[in-house]
C-alpha positions as CSV (number, residue, x, y, z in Angstrom):
1,M,161.7,155.0,133.8
2,Y,160.2,156.7,136.7
3,G,157.6,159.4,136.0
4,F,160.1,162.3,137.6
5,I,162.0,161.8,134.0
6,N,158.5,162.3,132.1
7,S,157.5,164.7,134.3
8,C,161.0,166.8,133.8
9,L,160.2,166.8,130.0
10,Q,156.6,167.6,130.4
11,S,158.2,170.6,132.3
12,L,160.7,171.6,129.6
13,V,158.0,171.3,127.1
14,M,155.5,173.9,128.8
15,D,158.6,176.1,130.1
16,R,160.2,176.3,126.4
17,F,157.6,176.2,123.9
18,G,154.5,177.3,126.2
19,Q,151.2,175.3,127.3
20,E,150.1,174.7,124.3
21,T,152.8,173.1,122.8
22,W,152.2,170.6,125.8
23,D,148.2,170.1,124.8
24,K,149.4,169.1,121.4
25,L,151.7,166.8,122.7
26,S,149.7,165.6,125.0
27,S,146.8,165.1,123.0
28,L,148.4,162.6,120.3
29,P,147.9,159.0,120.9
30,G,149.8,157.2,123.3
31,V,151.0,160.2,125.3
32,Q,149.6,161.2,128.7
33,D,148.6,164.5,129.7
34,S,150.5,163.9,133.2
35,F,152.7,161.8,135.0
36,M,153.1,160.8,138.8
37,T,156.8,161.1,140.5
38,Y,156.9,157.7,142.1
39,M,155.3,155.7,139.3
40,V,157.4,153.4,136.8
41,Y,156.6,154.0,133.8
42,D,157.9,151.2,130.4
43,D,160.6,153.3,128.9
44,M,158.9,153.3,125.4
45,V,156.9,156.2,126.6
46,T,159.6,158.1,127.6
47,L,161.0,157.4,124.0
48,S,157.7,158.3,121.9
49,L,157.3,161.0,124.2
50,V,160.8,162.3,122.8
51,Q,160.1,161.2,119.5
52,E,156.9,162.6,119.2
53,A,157.9,165.9,121.0
54,C,160.9,166.2,118.2
55,S,158.5,165.6,115.5
56,L,156.2,168.2,116.8
57,L,159.1,171.1,117.0
58,N,160.5,170.3,114.0
59,V,163.8,169.9,116.1
60,S,166.7,166.9,115.5
61,A,166.4,164.6,118.5
62,E,170.7,165.6,119.4
63,V,168.9,169.4,120.2
64,F,165.7,168.2,122.2
65,L,167.4,165.7,123.7
66,K,170.2,168.1,125.3
67,L,167.9,171.0,126.0
68,L,166.3,168.1,128.3
69,G,169.7,167.3,130.2
70,E,170.1,171.1,131.3
71,H,166.8,171.0,132.1
72,F,166.8,168.2,134.0
73,F,169.6,169.2,136.1
74,L,167.4,172.3,137.2
75,F,164.5,170.4,137.6
76,C,166.2,168.1,139.7
77,K,167.7,171.5,142.0
78,Q,164.0,172.7,142.2
79,A,163.2,169.0,143.6
80,G,165.0,169.7,146.5
81,Y,168.7,168.0,145.5
82,D,170.6,171.1,144.9
83,T,172.7,170.6,148.6
84,M,172.8,166.8,147.6
85,L,174.4,167.5,144.0
86,R,176.6,170.3,145.2
87,T,178.5,168.2,147.7
88,L,179.5,165.2,145.0
89,G,182.3,166.7,144.7
90,G,185.3,169.9,144.6
91,S,185.7,169.5,140.7
92,L,184.1,168.3,137.6
93,I,185.9,164.8,137.7
94,E,185.1,164.4,141.3
95,F,181.5,165.2,140.5
96,I,181.2,163.0,137.7
97,G,182.8,159.8,139.7
98,N,180.8,160.3,142.5
99,L,177.1,160.2,140.2
100,D,177.5,156.3,140.3
101,A,177.2,156.7,144.4
102,L,174.4,159.0,144.2
103,H,172.6,156.6,142.2
104,S,173.3,153.9,144.1
105,Y,171.8,155.9,147.5
106,L,168.8,156.9,145.2
107,A,168.1,153.3,144.5
108,L,167.3,152.4,147.9
109,S,164.3,154.4,147.8
110,Y,163.7,154.0,144.1
111,Q,163.8,150.3,143.8
112,E,163.0,149.9,140.1
113,M,165.7,152.7,139.0
114,N,168.2,151.5,136.2
115,A,170.7,154.6,136.3
116,P,173.1,154.9,133.5
117,S,176.8,154.4,135.0
118,F,179.7,156.9,134.6
119,R,183.6,156.7,134.6
120,V,186.3,159.6,134.1
121,E,189.7,158.2,132.4
122,M,192.6,160.3,132.3
123,T,194.7,159.9,129.6
124,D,198.4,160.2,129.6
125,D,198.4,163.8,127.4
126,G,195.9,164.8,130.2
127,K,192.6,164.7,128.1
128,M,189.9,163.8,129.8
129,L,187.3,161.3,128.5
130,L,183.7,160.1,130.3
131,H,182.5,156.6,129.6
132,Y,179.1,156.2,129.8
133,Y,177.0,153.1,130.0
134,S,173.2,152.4,129.4
135,D,170.6,150.1,128.8
136,R,168.8,152.5,126.7
137,K,170.0,153.4,123.2
138,G,169.7,156.5,121.5
139,L,169.5,158.9,124.8
140,H,173.7,159.8,125.4
141,H,172.7,163.1,124.3
142,I,171.6,164.4,127.2
143,V,175.0,163.7,129.1
144,P,176.5,166.9,127.5
145,G,173.7,169.0,128.6
146,I,173.5,168.1,132.1
147,M,177.2,168.3,132.2
148,E,177.3,171.9,130.7
149,A,174.6,173.1,132.9
150,V,176.7,171.1,136.1
151,A,180.1,172.9,135.5
152,R,178.5,176.5,135.0
153,E,176.4,176.5,137.7
154,F,179.2,174.6,140.1
155,F,182.5,175.3,139.3
156,D,182.4,178.3,136.9
157,S,183.5,176.9,133.9
158,K,182.0,175.6,130.1
159,V,182.4,172.4,128.9
160,T,182.4,171.3,125.6
161,M,181.6,167.3,124.9
162,M,182.4,165.5,121.6
163,V,181.1,161.7,120.7
164,L,184.5,159.6,120.3
165,N,183.5,156.3,120.1
166,Q,179.7,154.8,120.5
167,S,179.5,151.0,120.7
168,E,177.4,148.5,122.4
169,E,179.0,145.8,124.8
170,D,178.1,142.5,126.5
171,E,177.2,143.3,130.0
172,R,174.8,142.5,132.8
173,T,171.7,143.5,131.3
174,G,172.3,142.2,127.8
175,K,173.3,144.7,125.3
176,K,174.8,147.6,126.9
177,E,175.0,151.2,125.0
178,H,178.7,152.6,125.7
179,V,179.8,155.3,124.6
180,V,183.0,158.0,125.1
181,F,183.3,161.6,125.5
182,L,186.0,163.8,124.9
183,V,185.2,166.6,127.3
184,K,187.0,169.7,127.3
185,Q,186.6,172.5,130.6
186,T,187.6,176.0,130.6
187,K,187.6,178.5,133.0
188,Q,185.0,181.0,133.0
189,A,186.0,184.9,133.1
190,S,185.0,185.0,136.7
191,K,186.7,184.6,139.7
192,T,187.0,180.8,139.9
193,R,186.5,179.1,143.0
194,D,190.4,178.0,143.3
195,Q,191.2,181.9,143.2
196,D,188.7,182.0,146.5
197,L,190.4,179.2,148.3
198,S,194.0,181.0,147.5
199,S,192.6,184.1,148.5
200,H,191.4,182.8,152.1
201,I,194.3,180.8,152.9
202,G,196.8,184.0,151.9
203,E,194.3,186.0,154.2
204,G,194.6,183.3,156.8
205,L,198.3,183.0,157.2
206,F,198.5,187.1,156.8
207,T,196.2,187.1,160.1
208,T,198.3,184.4,161.6
209,L,201.9,185.6,161.2
210,R,200.8,189.3,162.3
211,G,199.2,187.7,165.5
212,R,202.5,185.9,165.8
213,C,204.7,189.3,165.7
214,A,202.8,190.8,168.0
215,S,203.4,188.3,170.7
216,L,207.0,188.3,169.9
217,A,207.3,192.7,169.7
218,G,208.4,193.0,173.2
219,T,211.4,191.0,173.7
220,K,212.9,191.4,170.2
221,S,213.0,193.5,166.9
222,G,213.7,194.4,163.3
223,W,215.7,191.6,161.4
224,E,215.5,189.4,164.7
225,L,211.9,189.8,165.0
226,I,211.3,188.7,161.0
227,R,213.6,185.3,161.1
228,A,211.5,184.3,164.6
229,V,208.1,184.9,163.3
230,V,210.0,182.7,160.3
231,L,211.1,180.1,162.3
232,S,208.6,179.7,164.5
233,E,206.4,179.1,161.8
234,K,208.5,177.0,160.1
235,G,207.8,173.6,161.1
236,S,203.8,174.2,160.5
237,L,204.4,175.8,157.2
238,H,206.6,172.9,155.5
239,C,205.3,169.8,157.6
240,T,203.6,167.4,155.2
241,F,202.2,164.0,156.8
242,S,203.7,160.9,156.5
243,P,201.6,157.8,158.1
244,C,202.9,155.1,160.1
245,Y,202.5,151.6,160.0
246,P,203.7,148.7,162.5
247,D,205.5,146.0,161.6
248,K,203.1,143.2,161.9
249,L,199.0,143.6,162.3
250,W,198.4,143.3,165.7
251,V,194.5,142.0,164.5
252,E,194.1,138.2,165.4
253,E,192.4,136.7,161.9
254,K,189.6,135.2,163.8
255,T,189.2,139.1,165.4
256,F,189.5,140.8,162.1
257,C,186.9,138.0,160.6
258,D,184.1,138.5,163.4
259,A,184.6,142.3,163.2
260,F,184.6,142.5,159.5
261,P,181.5,139.9,159.4
262,F,180.9,141.0,155.7
263,H,184.5,140.7,153.7
264,I,185.6,138.9,150.9
265,V,189.5,138.0,149.8
266,F,190.1,136.7,146.6
267,D,192.8,136.1,144.7
268,E,194.0,137.3,141.0
269,D,192.1,133.9,139.4
270,L,189.3,135.5,141.6
271,K,189.7,132.4,143.8
272,V,188.1,132.9,147.9
273,K,190.8,133.1,150.1
274,Q,189.1,134.5,153.1
275,M,185.4,135.8,154.4
276,G,183.7,137.2,156.8
277,V,181.4,134.8,159.4
278,N,178.2,135.7,158.1
279,I,179.4,136.0,154.6
280,Q,179.9,131.8,155.4
281,K,176.6,131.4,157.1
282,I,174.8,132.8,154.4
283,L,177.0,131.4,151.6
284,S,178.2,127.8,152.7
285,G,179.4,126.9,149.1
286,L,182.2,129.9,149.4
287,Q,183.7,127.7,151.5
288,A,184.5,124.7,149.3
289,K,188.1,124.4,147.6
290,D,189.0,126.9,144.5
291,A,185.7,128.5,145.0
292,T,185.5,131.3,142.7
293,L,183.9,134.8,143.2
294,D,182.2,134.6,139.7
295,Q,180.5,131.1,140.6
296,N,178.8,132.9,143.6
297,F,178.0,136.4,142.6
298,T,177.2,139.1,140.0
299,I,178.8,142.5,139.8
300,I,175.9,144.8,139.7
301,H,177.3,147.8,140.1
302,P,179.6,149.2,137.9
303,Q,178.4,147.8,134.5
304,V,182.2,145.6,134.0
305,T,183.1,142.0,133.2
306,F,184.0,140.0,136.1
307,T,188.0,139.8,135.8
308,I,190.7,141.1,138.4
309,E,191.3,143.7,135.4
310,S,188.1,145.5,135.2
311,I,187.9,145.6,138.5
312,R,191.0,146.8,139.3
313,K,190.4,149.6,136.9
314,F,187.1,151.0,138.1
315,I,189.1,150.6,141.9
316,N,187.2,153.8,143.0
317,S,183.8,153.0,142.3
318,Q,181.3,151.5,144.7
319,F,181.1,147.4,143.5
320,V,177.5,145.9,144.0
321,L,177.7,142.2,144.1
322,K,174.7,140.0,144.2
323,S,174.7,136.0,145.0
324,C,173.6,134.0,142.2
325,K,174.2,130.3,143.2
326,D,171.5,130.1,145.7
327,K,167.8,131.2,144.1
328,H,166.8,131.5,147.5
329,T,169.2,133.6,148.5
330,K,168.7,137.1,147.6
331,L,171.5,138.8,149.6
332,K,173.0,141.7,147.8
333,L,177.0,143.4,148.9
334,R,177.9,146.9,148.6
335,G,181.7,148.0,149.8
336,Q,185.1,149.2,148.6
337,M,187.5,147.1,146.6
338,L,191.2,147.4,148.2
339,W,193.9,145.9,145.7
340,M,197.1,144.6,148.0
341,E,200.2,143.9,145.9
342,S,202.3,142.8,148.4
343,L,200.0,139.1,148.4
344,G,198.6,140.1,144.8
345,C,194.7,140.0,146.0
346,M,191.2,141.7,146.3
347,L,190.0,142.8,149.5
348,Y,186.5,143.4,149.3
349,L,185.3,145.1,152.1
350,C,181.6,144.9,152.0
351,S,178.2,145.2,153.8
352,P,174.5,143.7,153.0
353,K,173.1,146.2,150.6
354,L,169.2,146.9,152.4
355,R,166.5,149.1,151.8
356,S,164.4,148.3,154.6
357,L,163.3,145.5,157.8
358,Q,161.4,143.7,155.3
359,E,164.4,142.4,153.5
360,L,166.5,142.5,156.5
361,Q,163.8,139.2,157.2
362,D,164.0,138.2,153.6
363,V,167.9,137.6,153.5
364,G,167.4,136.2,156.6
365,L,169.7,138.5,158.6
366,H,168.6,140.4,161.8
367,L,170.5,143.5,162.8
368,A,172.6,142.0,165.4
369,D,174.1,140.7,162.6
370,L,175.5,143.8,161.7
371,A,178.9,144.9,162.9
372,Q,177.7,148.3,165.4
373,H,180.5,150.1,163.7
374,D,178.5,149.3,160.4
375,V,176.3,152.5,159.7
376,T,174.1,150.0,157.6
377,R,172.0,149.2,161.3
378,D,171.1,153.1,161.1
379,L,171.1,153.3,157.4
380,V,168.0,150.5,157.4
381,L,166.0,152.4,160.3
382,L,166.2,155.5,158.7
383,N,165.3,154.7,155.3
384,H,162.3,151.7,156.6
385,Q,160.9,155.5,157.8
386,R,161.6,157.3,154.3
387,L,159.9,154.2,152.4
388,A,156.7,155.1,154.3
389,E,157.0,158.9,153.7
390,L,157.6,158.2,150.1
391,E,154.8,155.8,149.8
392,L,152.5,157.9,151.6
393,S,153.7,160.8,149.0
394,N,152.8,158.3,146.6
395,Q,149.2,157.6,147.8
396,L,148.7,161.6,148.0
397,E,149.9,162.0,144.4
398,R,147.7,159.2,143.5
399,K,145.1,160.7,145.4
400,K,145.6,164.3,143.5
401,E,145.5,162.6,140.0
402,E,142.2,161.0,140.6
403,L,140.3,164.3,141.9
404,R,142.5,165.8,139.1
405,I,140.6,163.6,136.7
406,L,137.5,163.5,138.2
407,S,137.5,167.3,138.3
408,Q,137.8,166.9,134.8
409,H,135.2,164.8,134.5
410,L,132.8,167.1,136.7
411,E,133.4,169.7,133.9
412,A,132.7,168.1,131.3
413,E,129.4,166.7,133.5
414,R,128.6,170.5,133.9
415,E,129.2,171.4,130.2
416,K,126.2,169.4,129.6
417,T,124.0,170.6,132.1
418,E,124.6,173.7,130.5
419,T,124.3,172.8,127.1
420,L,120.9,171.3,128.2
421,L,119.9,174.1,130.5
422,Y,120.6,176.5,127.7
423,A,118.3,174.5,125.2
424,M,115.3,175.2,127.5
425,L,115.6,178.7,128.9
426,P,117.6,181.2,126.9
427,R,121.6,182.2,128.1
428,H,121.1,185.0,130.2
429,I,117.8,184.2,131.7
430,A,119.2,180.6,132.6
431,N,122.1,182.6,134.1
432,Q,120.2,184.7,136.4
433,L,118.5,181.3,137.6
434,K,121.8,180.0,138.5
435,D,122.9,182.8,140.5
436,G,119.5,182.4,142.4
437,K,118.2,185.4,140.8
438,S,114.2,186.5,140.1
439,V,113.5,186.8,136.6
440,A,111.4,189.1,135.8
441,A,108.3,189.0,133.4
442,G,109.5,191.4,130.1
443,E,107.7,193.3,127.5
444,F,108.1,193.0,123.9
445,E,106.4,196.0,121.3
446,V,107.4,193.9,118.5
447,C,108.1,190.2,117.4
448,T,107.4,187.5,115.2
449,I,105.9,184.3,116.7
450,L,105.8,180.9,114.4
451,F,103.8,177.9,114.9
452,S,104.1,175.0,112.5
453,D,102.5,171.3,112.7
454,V,102.6,168.1,110.9
455,V,99.7,167.3,108.0
456,T,97.8,164.0,108.7
457,F,99.6,163.5,112.0
458,T,96.8,161.8,113.5
459,S,96.4,158.9,110.8
460,I,100.4,158.4,110.7
461,C,100.3,158.1,114.6
462,A,97.5,155.3,114.3
463,A,99.4,153.6,111.5
464,C,102.7,153.4,112.7
465,E,104.4,152.2,115.6
466,P,105.4,154.5,118.7
467,I,108.9,154.4,118.0
468,H,108.7,155.1,114.6
469,I,106.6,158.2,115.4
470,V,109.9,159.4,117.7
471,H,112.4,158.8,115.2
472,M,110.4,160.9,112.8
473,L,109.4,163.6,114.6
474,N,113.2,163.8,116.4
475,S,114.8,163.7,113.0
476,M,112.7,166.7,111.8
477,Y,112.9,168.5,115.1
478,S,117.1,168.0,114.6
479,K,116.6,170.3,111.7
480,F,114.5,172.8,112.8
481,D,117.0,173.3,115.7
482,R,119.8,173.7,113.5
483,L,117.7,176.2,111.4
484,T,117.4,178.4,115.2
485,S,121.3,178.8,115.1
486,V,121.6,179.5,111.3
487,H,119.1,182.2,111.7
488,D,119.8,183.5,115.6
489,I,115.9,182.8,116.7
490,Y,114.7,181.3,120.0
491,K,112.6,178.0,120.0
492,V,110.3,178.0,122.4
493,E,108.9,174.7,122.9
494,T,107.9,171.2,120.7
495,I,104.6,169.4,122.1
496,G,103.7,166.5,120.1
497,D,104.3,167.7,115.8
498,A,103.9,171.3,117.2
499,Y,107.2,173.5,116.7
500,M,107.2,177.0,118.3
501,V,109.9,179.4,117.7
502,V,110.3,183.1,118.2
503,G,112.3,186.4,116.5
504,G,112.9,189.2,118.7
505,V,112.7,187.4,121.5
506,P,114.4,187.0,124.2
507,V,117.2,189.4,122.2
508,P,115.1,192.4,120.2
509,T,116.2,192.6,117.0
510,E,114.9,195.0,113.9
511,S,115.3,191.7,111.2
512,H,112.9,189.5,113.2
513,A,109.9,188.9,110.5
514,H,113.1,188.4,108.1
515,R,114.6,185.6,110.5
516,V,111.5,183.9,111.3
517,A,110.6,184.0,107.4
518,N,113.8,182.4,106.5
519,F,113.4,180.2,109.1
520,A,110.2,178.8,107.6
521,L,111.3,179.0,104.4
522,G,114.2,176.5,105.8
523,M,111.7,174.2,107.6
524,R,110.1,173.3,104.5
525,I,113.0,172.7,102.6
526,A,114.3,170.6,105.9
527,A,110.8,168.8,106.3
528,R,111.5,167.4,102.8
529,E,114.3,165.5,103.7
530,V,111.9,163.4,106.2
531,P,110.2,160.5,105.4
532,N,106.8,159.9,106.3
533,P,107.3,156.3,107.4
534,V,103.8,154.9,106.2
535,T,104.0,156.1,102.5
536,G,107.4,156.3,102.9
537,K,107.1,159.6,100.9
538,P,108.5,163.5,102.3
539,I,106.0,164.7,104.8
540,Q,104.1,167.9,104.6
541,I,104.1,170.5,107.5
542,R,101.8,173.4,107.9
543,V,103.8,177.2,108.9
544,G,101.7,180.3,110.5
545,L,103.5,183.1,111.4
546,H,102.5,186.2,113.2
547,T,103.9,189.3,114.2
548,G,102.8,191.7,117.2
549,P,103.9,192.7,121.0
550,V,104.0,189.6,123.7
551,L,105.1,189.2,127.0
552,A,107.5,187.1,128.4
553,G,108.5,184.9,131.4
554,V,109.5,182.4,133.4
555,V,107.4,180.3,134.6
556,G,107.4,177.0,137.0
557,E,110.1,176.1,139.3
558,K,109.9,171.9,138.7
559,M,110.9,172.2,134.9
560,P,111.1,176.1,134.5
561,R,109.6,177.7,131.2
562,Y,110.2,180.6,129.4
563,C,106.9,181.4,127.6
564,L,105.1,183.9,125.3
565,F,101.9,185.1,126.3
566,G,99.3,187.9,124.7
567,D,96.8,187.5,121.6
568,S,99.7,187.6,119.0
569,V,100.6,183.7,120.8
570,N,96.8,182.8,119.5
571,T,96.9,184.7,116.4
572,A,100.3,182.8,115.4
573,S,98.8,179.8,116.2
574,R,95.5,180.4,114.4
575,M,97.3,181.1,110.9
576,E,99.2,177.8,111.4
577,S,95.6,175.6,112.1
578,H,94.1,177.6,109.1
579,G,96.8,177.1,106.9
580,V,97.8,174.9,103.7
581,P,99.2,171.9,103.7
582,D,103.1,172.5,102.3
583,H,102.4,176.8,102.3
584,I,103.9,179.2,104.7
585,H,100.7,181.1,105.8
586,L,101.2,184.9,107.3
587,S,99.4,187.2,108.7
588,T,98.3,190.7,107.7
589,S,101.2,192.3,110.1
590,T,103.8,189.9,109.1
591,Y,103.4,190.7,105.6
592,S,103.9,194.6,106.3
593,A,107.1,193.8,107.3
594,L,108.5,191.3,104.6
595,K,106.4,193.4,101.7
596,D,109.5,195.1,100.7
597,A,112.3,192.9,101.6
598,G,112.8,190.9,98.2
599,F,110.7,187.9,99.6
600,N,107.8,186.4,97.2
601,I,103.8,186.6,98.7
602,Q,101.2,185.8,97.0
603,E,97.8,187.1,98.6
604,R,95.7,184.2,99.8
605,G,92.3,187.1,100.6
606,Q,89.8,187.3,103.6
607,I,89.2,183.8,105.5
608,E,87.4,183.9,108.3
609,V,89.6,183.1,111.1
610,K,88.1,181.6,114.8
611,G,87.8,184.3,117.5
612,K,89.2,187.0,114.8
613,G,86.7,187.0,112.5
614,Q,87.5,188.2,108.6
615,M,91.1,188.8,107.8
616,T,93.5,189.2,104.8
617,T,96.2,186.7,105.2
618,Y,99.1,185.6,102.4
619,F,100.9,182.9,101.8
620,L,105.3,183.2,101.9
621,M,106.5,181.5,98.4
622,G,110.0,182.4,99.2
623,N,113.0,184.7,99.3
624,L,114.1,186.2,96.0
625,L,117.2,187.7,97.3
626,V,119.0,185.0,98.8
627,S,120.0,181.4,97.5
628,E,118.3,178.2,99.2
629,D,121.7,177.1,100.4
630,S,122.2,180.1,102.7
631,I,118.7,179.6,104.2
632,M,119.8,176.4,105.2
633,G,123.0,177.4,106.2
634,R,124.7,175.6,103.3
635,D,127.0,178.3,102.5
636,D,130.4,177.8,103.1
637,G,131.4,181.4,103.1
638,G,129.1,182.5,105.7
639,T,127.4,185.1,104.2
640,C,126.1,187.6,105.9
641,L,121.9,187.4,105.4
642,Y,120.7,190.1,107.8
643,R,122.2,193.9,108.0
644,E,123.1,193.6,111.6
645,D,125.2,191.2,111.1
646,Y,127.6,193.3,108.9
647,G,130.3,195.7,110.2
648,Q,129.4,194.7,113.8
649,S,131.9,193.4,116.4
650,E,131.6,191.1,119.6
651,K,131.9,192.8,122.9
652,E,134.1,191.5,125.2
653,S,131.8,192.1,128.0
654,D,129.4,189.7,126.1
655,R,131.4,186.8,126.0
656,G,131.3,184.1,128.4
657,P,133.9,182.1,130.2
658,D,133.8,179.6,127.2
659,G,134.4,182.5,124.9
660,R,131.5,182.5,123.2
661,T,128.8,185.2,123.2
662,E,126.0,185.2,125.1
663,N,122.7,186.2,124.1
664,V,122.5,189.5,126.8
665,L,119.8,191.7,126.0
666,R,120.4,194.7,123.9
667,D,118.8,198.3,123.7
668,T,116.2,198.1,120.6
669,S,117.3,201.1,119.4
670,S,120.9,199.2,118.5
671,D,121.2,197.5,114.8
672,G,120.7,193.9,116.4
673,V,122.2,190.7,117.8
674,I,125.3,189.0,115.6
675,A,123.7,186.2,113.6
676,P,126.5,183.2,114.2
677,D,128.4,182.3,111.4
678,P,126.5,179.2,109.4
679,G,129.9,177.8,108.9
680,Q,130.7,177.7,112.1
681,I,127.5,176.8,113.8
682,D,127.9,174.3,116.8
683,P,125.9,171.2,116.0
684,M,123.2,170.5,118.9
685,A,122.1,167.6,120.2
686,P,118.8,166.2,119.7
687,F,116.2,166.6,122.4
688,A,113.3,164.4,122.3
689,W,111.2,166.3,125.2
690,D,108.0,167.3,125.5
691,I,107.1,164.9,123.2
692,T,103.0,164.2,124.1
693,P,100.0,162.2,122.9
694,P,99.1,163.8,119.4
695,F,95.4,166.3,119.8
696,E,93.4,165.9,116.9
697,T,93.4,168.3,113.7
698,N,91.2,168.5,111.2
699,D,93.1,167.8,107.7
700,N,90.2,168.9,105.8
701,S,89.3,172.4,106.5
702,Y,90.8,175.4,108.1
703,N,88.4,175.4,111.0
704,T,89.8,174.1,114.4
705,S,87.9,173.2,117.7
706,A,88.6,175.3,120.5
707,S,90.0,171.9,122.6
708,Y,92.6,172.2,119.9
709,F,93.8,175.3,120.8
710,N,93.3,174.8,124.5
711,S,95.8,172.1,124.1
712,R,98.5,174.6,123.6
713,L,100.5,175.8,126.4
714,C,101.4,179.1,126.4
715,V,98.7,180.2,123.9
716,L,96.0,182.4,125.8
717,I,93.2,183.1,124.5
């Protein structure tokens, strides 16, 4: 089938059942999401599409195909075939009788079209039978839908159809489905076309009589006037046409064969009695004695057996014959069968069936071989131009489809780019940079900063291949990245084995310390799932937290970074470097923010911190109010960990184009931001950027050289 049929089915689903239904249907395996009008598709594509649609919509094939038939009629009207369909006939019988002729015309442009065939039979008791022939089995329920729509739109009537018989018959293309419908047609309550015509004729007759009276009024009056008018119109009112035939045919045999170069006369046994000169030239075998028509031709249309009885049954149809004896000859003839009762012979008055000048050459003919009165000449020339236009339309449609696919790929790549950009910068900051706006630095009065590193990382690097280090860090950072989404904190950067996050920046929130603390507890749990490539045992990390003010902004143009500046960054870094393996080291300010929130915290005491002197620090041991599954985001119930998450709905103004809530800056006096549902966290693609050669750490003391601190980006001394 051509893509026109599949496009009609797509239009039906979208119009009747909505775009979402078609999206579900097109996403099924083996179903395409778009079709091109002039491309030929395998019948199985259409059949599988119908089957999947019935399954998805939970309707029977009969109901869906009937809907498809009704929609197909409307679809053809919208495609520009409205006038053509309206002129097929003045009644439903005439309309059906000319459907095959319409298909024959369309086959000039759609060469691969394999249309069904229709035949109307009127029984002795006045019943109307519709015979439907098709190579495609199981689609006959489309016919009632089409016929009901045609009767309603064109003839103001209602049609009901019932299947009387369904069988398979041996035809030219093999087993062919033959379905016989009983058609019942009733007029609608509205004014019929015949009534309109009668009214028009009556009004015209009255006007004529009134004019005739006016012309005779001067000479006659009364009854004589009326009698004169009636008698003057008597001939025209009662006149019937009666053809006049000559006593003999005033045409020579030679002249007839030259004037109709493509005609064949054959008898009841299909023996060829006479033929045109060009048929003699092309098919010389027909001149042999006792040559029969069925030995040299096959009937392409209508789908009937090659017998005189079948031909007479379809005498009002256009017959298309194809030469079959000579493999090198591709001659197709189309024309009218005329039965000559007195001679007991059939006259096939025909012309070559040609689509273009190329086919004219392939058959071995020239335009001069076609009779000048034959419209085939004009048809070939006009259709040749039409085929060129169709080919251009086909190319444009293909380019349109290619552009649609490229647009989808471009959109997918844009989403990947935005995902990477949003992984490097806060969403609202990235959107401002995309719009070409400058991003001013912002001052945050309070936030919580976290640093972490891997214990004995230098020794691990010395004993392992670089690829093993990359795999270890990628595994660890992927787990940490997921936790940033669970607790809604911002990942600032990674340098080697160092990992830095912040809570309360760039979106201020009152629970920044609680979020970072729970994140630190999750880091320690996640690190135990990452093996040391040297020993095979779980790696250990050091974690340091500090709470204080910072200045944040975007630096750089080639690879912009959202960085934090201020003494709070240095203090958090020193908490990590002066920490203990597998412990979470807290400053006094962070302890003050967490001490009454249900966390298990132990005092470490005073230690000497480089550049800070004596500081009282603490160790975060755990969270007494929250389970480990909740901290790791494994709670399927989506438990809210922070009070800002309760009762706060997403604002539509904060939603981005993709429907997700954007991280826009909110007033610091608000309740904070909405933490994402742990059960619905988008899996983040692992990023392994910023992997630099490892720096030296001192694992045996809490003091670290100044060069270590200077090696960290965004750390100001």
